[in-house]
C-alpha positions as CSV (number, residue, x, y, z in Angstrom):
1,M,36.9,-43.8,-35.1
2,R,40.0,-42.1,-33.5
3,A,41.6,-44.1,-31.9
4,V,45.7,-42.6,-29.9
5,I,46.6,-45.4,-28.8
6,Q,49.4,-45.7,-25.2
7,R,51.4,-48.3,-24.4
8,V,51.4,-48.1,-20.6
9,S,53.8,-49.4,-17.6
10,E,51.0,-48.1,-15.7
11,A,47.4,-45.6,-15.8
12,S,44.5,-44.3,-14.2
13,V,42.0,-42.9,-15.3
14,T,39.6,-40.5,-11.8
15,V,35.5,-38.9,-11.9
16,D,35.4,-37.0,-8.7
17,E,38.1,-38.2,-7.1
18,N,36.7,-41.9,-7.2
19,I,39.6,-44.3,-9.4
20,T,37.4,-45.2,-12.3
21,G,39.5,-48.0,-14.7
22,N,43.4,-48.6,-13.6
23,I,45.9,-50.4,-15.4
24,G,49.1,-52.1,-15.0
25,N,51.0,-53.0,-17.8
26,G,48.6,-52.5,-21.1
27,L,47.1,-50.0,-23.4
28,L,45.7,-46.6,-22.9
29,V,43.3,-45.9,-25.7
30,L,41.6,-42.5,-26.1
31,V,38.9,-42.7,-28.3
32,G,36.5,-40.6,-30.2
33,I,33.7,-41.2,-32.1
34,E,32.1,-39.5,-35.0
35,D,28.8,-40.0,-36.3
36,A,30.2,-42.0,-39.7
37,D,31.0,-44.5,-37.7
38,N,29.6,-47.9,-37.7
39,D,29.8,-51.3,-36.5
40,E,32.7,-52.0,-39.0
41,D,35.2,-49.3,-38.1
42,I,34.2,-50.6,-34.4
43,Q,35.2,-54.3,-35.8
44,W,38.5,-53.2,-37.4
45,L,39.8,-50.8,-35.2
46,S,39.3,-53.2,-31.7
47,S,41.0,-56.1,-33.9
48,K,43.9,-53.6,-34.3
49,I,44.6,-52.1,-31.4
50,V,44.5,-55.4,-29.7
51,N,46.9,-57.4,-32.6
52,L,49.1,-54.9,-33.0
53,R,52.4,-56.1,-32.2
54,I,53.7,-52.8,-30.0
55,F,55.8,-55.2,-26.8
56,N,59.1,-56.2,-26.4
57,D,59.3,-60.1,-26.5
58,D,62.6,-61.7,-24.9
59,E,64.9,-60.3,-27.4
60,G,63.4,-56.8,-26.5
61,V,61.5,-55.9,-29.5
62,M,58.2,-54.9,-30.5
63,N,56.6,-58.3,-31.5
64,V,54.2,-58.9,-29.1
65,S,50.6,-57.9,-29.1
66,V,48.4,-56.4,-25.0
67,K,46.8,-60.1,-25.4
68,D,50.0,-62.5,-26.2
69,C,51.4,-60.7,-23.0
70,N,48.2,-60.5,-21.1
71,G,48.4,-56.9,-20.8
72,D,45.1,-54.7,-20.1
73,I,42.8,-51.8,-21.8
74,L,41.4,-48.3,-20.4
75,L,39.3,-46.9,-23.0
76,V,38.9,-43.3,-22.3
77,S,36.2,-41.5,-24.3
78,Q,37.6,-38.1,-26.2
79,F,35.3,-35.9,-27.8
80,T,38.5,-33.3,-28.8
81,L,40.1,-36.3,-31.4
82,H,37.9,-35.3,-33.8
83,A,38.7,-31.4,-33.3
84,A,39.1,-29.5,-36.7
85,T,41.6,-26.8,-35.7
86,K,42.8,-25.5,-40.0
87,K,40.7,-22.3,-38.6
88,G,40.9,-19.9,-36.1
89,N,42.8,-21.1,-32.9
90,R,39.1,-22.6,-31.3
91,P,39.4,-26.0,-32.3
92,S,35.7,-26.8,-33.6
93,Y,34.1,-30.0,-32.4
94,I,31.8,-30.5,-35.0
95,K,33.0,-33.8,-36.5
96,A,32.2,-35.1,-32.5
97,S,29.1,-37.5,-33.4
98,K,26.6,-36.6,-29.3
99,P,26.1,-38.5,-27.0
100,D,22.7,-40.0,-28.4
101,I,25.1,-41.9,-31.2
102,A,28.6,-41.8,-29.0
103,I,27.5,-43.6,-26.0
104,P,26.0,-46.8,-28.2
105,M,28.9,-46.8,-30.0
106,Y,31.3,-46.3,-27.0
107,E,30.0,-49.2,-25.9
108,K,29.8,-51.4,-28.5
109,M,33.7,-50.4,-28.8
110,I,33.9,-52.3,-24.6
111,T,31.8,-54.4,-25.8
112,Q,33.9,-55.7,-28.8
113,L,37.5,-54.5,-26.9
114,E,36.4,-57.3,-24.6
115,T,36.0,-60.4,-26.9
116,D,38.6,-59.3,-28.2
117,L,40.8,-59.4,-26.1
118,G,39.3,-62.0,-24.2
119,K,39.6,-59.8,-21.0
120,K,37.3,-57.7,-19.0
121,I,38.4,-53.7,-20.1
122,Y,38.3,-51.1,-17.4
123,T,37.0,-47.8,-18.9
124,G,36.7,-43.6,-18.1
125,V,33.2,-42.1,-17.4
126,F,30.8,-41.1,-20.6
127,G,30.9,-37.5,-20.9
128,A,33.0,-37.3,-17.1
129,D,35.6,-34.8,-16.2
130,M,38.0,-37.4,-15.9
131,K,41.4,-37.0,-14.6
132,V,43.8,-39.6,-17.0
133,R,47.1,-39.9,-16.0
134,L,49.6,-42.9,-17.5
135,L,53.0,-43.6,-17.2
136,N,53.6,-43.7,-21.0
137,D,56.2,-46.5,-21.7
138,G,58.9,-46.6,-24.2
139,P,57.2,-44.0,-25.3
140,V,54.8,-45.9,-27.3
141,T,51.9,-44.2,-28.7
142,I,50.0,-44.6,-32.1
143,V,47.3,-42.6,-34.3
144,M,44.6,-44.6,-35.7
145,D,41.8,-43.6,-37.8
146,S,39.1,-46.2,-38.8
147,K,38.2,-43.5,-41.9
148,N,42.2,-44.8,-43.6
149,K,42.3,-48.7,-43.2
150,E,42.6,-48.9,-46.4
């Protein structure tokens, strides 16, 4: 499971001119799922996201997690995170899971993040053509892959 985590002052997702998810201070998380992902990947990645100390403390040092600062999370599925770009100029998405595998995993990730954060998280719409807006704070952007956890 691969994630791009961005610290934001605000972020939103719009589908067909309707806002499906909208947050203020918090994290925009783009997540890509592959067939090899399992519940252990979900638990590990969710815990890392919720506990990453990337928000400033009172002294301006990144030492506070999204959970500690009562921030929000906006989770957006993005199969293109598993693009293979070694050959040619047209990316291949063969490693990205098909919806029959990816949707249940995405839904488990939502549930796990809500459990770990202790409140509702906001989402895009799986498989939809989404317009994502964000105001990256910092900028702070971190890429994580559950297959590189050791």
